[in-house]
C-alpha positions in Angstrom: 102.0 151.4 123.1 102.1 153.1 119.8 105.1 155.5 119.4 104.3 158.9 117.9 106.1 160.0 114.7 106.4 163.5 115.9 106.3 165.1 119.4 106.5 168.8 120.3 106.3 170.5 123.7 105.8 174.2 124.5 105.0 176.1 127.7 102.5 178.8 127.3 101.7 181.5 130.0 97.9 181.0 130.0 95.3 178.9 131.7 94.3 175.5 130.5 90.8 176.8 129.8 92.1 179.6 127.6 94.5 177.3 125.6 91.6 174.7 125.2 89.5 177.6 123.7 92.4 178.4 121.3 92.6 174.7 120.1 88.8 174.2 119.7 87.1 177.5 118.9 86.5 178.3 115.3 86.7 182.1 116.0 89.9 181.7 117.9 91.4 179.4 115.2 90.7 181.9 112.5 92.9 184.5 114.3 96.0 182.4 114.1 95.5 179.8 111.3 95.1 181.8 108.2 91.4 182.3 108.6 90.5 178.6 108.8 87.6 177.3 110.9 86.6 174.1 112.3 83.3 172.3 111.3 82.4 169.8 114.0 80.4 169.3 117.1 83.4 168.0 119.1 81.6 164.8 120.0 83.7 161.6 120.1 83.2 159.9 116.9 81.9 162.9 115.0 83.4 164.1 111.8 85.4 167.3 111.7 86.8 169.4 109.0 88.9 172.4 108.6 87.5 175.0 106.2 89.5 177.6 104.2 88.3 181.2 104.4 86.6 180.6 101.1 84.7 177.7 102.6 86.5 174.8 100.9 87.6 171.8 102.9 91.2 171.8 103.7 91.3 168.5 105.7 89.0 165.9 107.1 89.1 164.0 110.3 87.2 162.5 113.1 87.1 163.4 116.8 88.8 160.6 118.9 89.0 162.3 122.3 87.5 165.4 123.8 88.3 165.9 127.5 88.4 169.6 128.3 90.7 171.1 129.2 93.1 168.2 129.3 93.1 166.1 126.1 92.0 166.6 122.5 92.6 164.1 119.7 91.5 163.7 116.1 92.4 162.1 112.8 93.8 164.3 110.2 94.0 164.0 106.4 94.8 166.8 104.0 92.3 166.6 101.2 93.9 165.7 97.9 97.4 165.2 99.4 97.6 162.6 102.0 96.8 159.0 101.1 95.6 158.1 104.6 94.7 159.6 107.9 97.1 160.2 110.7 96.3 161.0 114.3 97.1 164.1 116.3 96.8 164.5 120.1 97.1 167.6 122.3 97.7 167.2 126.0 97.4 170.2 128.3 99.1 170.1 131.7 99.2 173.0 134.2 102.8 173.7 135.5 102.6 176.6 137.9 101.9 179.8 135.9 102.1 178.1 132.5 100.4 175.3 130.7 102.6 172.7 128.9 101.1 171.8 125.6 102.4 168.4 124.3 101.5 167.7 120.7 101.9 164.1 119.5 101.3 163.2 115.9 101.1 159.5 115.0 101.3 157.5 111.8 102.5 160.3 109.5 103.2 159.4 105.9 106.9 159.3 105.3 106.6 162.1 102.6 104.7 164.4 105.0 107.2 164.1 108.0 109.2 167.1 107.0 106.3 169.3 106.4 104.6 168.3 109.7 107.8 168.9 111.6 107.9 172.5 110.2 104.1 173.2 110.5 103.4 172.1 114.1 106.1 174.2 115.8 104.9 177.2 113.8 101.3 176.4 114.7 102.2 176.1 118.5 104.4 179.2 118.5 101.7 181.4 117.0 99.1 180.1 119.5 101.6 180.9 122.2 102.1 184.5 120.9 98.4 185.1 120.5 97.6 183.9 124.1 100.6 185.7 125.6 100.7 189.0 123.7 97.2 189.2 122.1 98.9 189.0 118.6 99.5 185.9 116.4 102.9 185.5 114.7 102.9 186.6 111.1 104.1 183.3 109.5 104.2 182.6 105.8 101.5 180.1 104.8 
């Protein structure tokens, strides 16, 4: 079994369905990820991109797993920066009144590990804030 390069877990006071929406809805994404939106149909094997507010492609990927509201996985390659794709996986598990989000990122280029290790906790924390308080964290981009 392949070992992830990076793992992050966070408990969020929400429902699996609401967290799933936060991870897959372009409108929801725009609220907490600097105005970015997804372009995909979420079918396994389909391409996906994250678009900047200006409409440019931020990163490319491919949907690998889409099992609402339990498992989401896709490849991830920052356009013009990464030399190859890596794979990210979001697993949602109800735990009483919270949902545990486990994020695993596989096959990260060595030069990207530090940036990923800073970016994913910030991403997860602002999702948590938005779902629990109605306001995303105001993080520097």
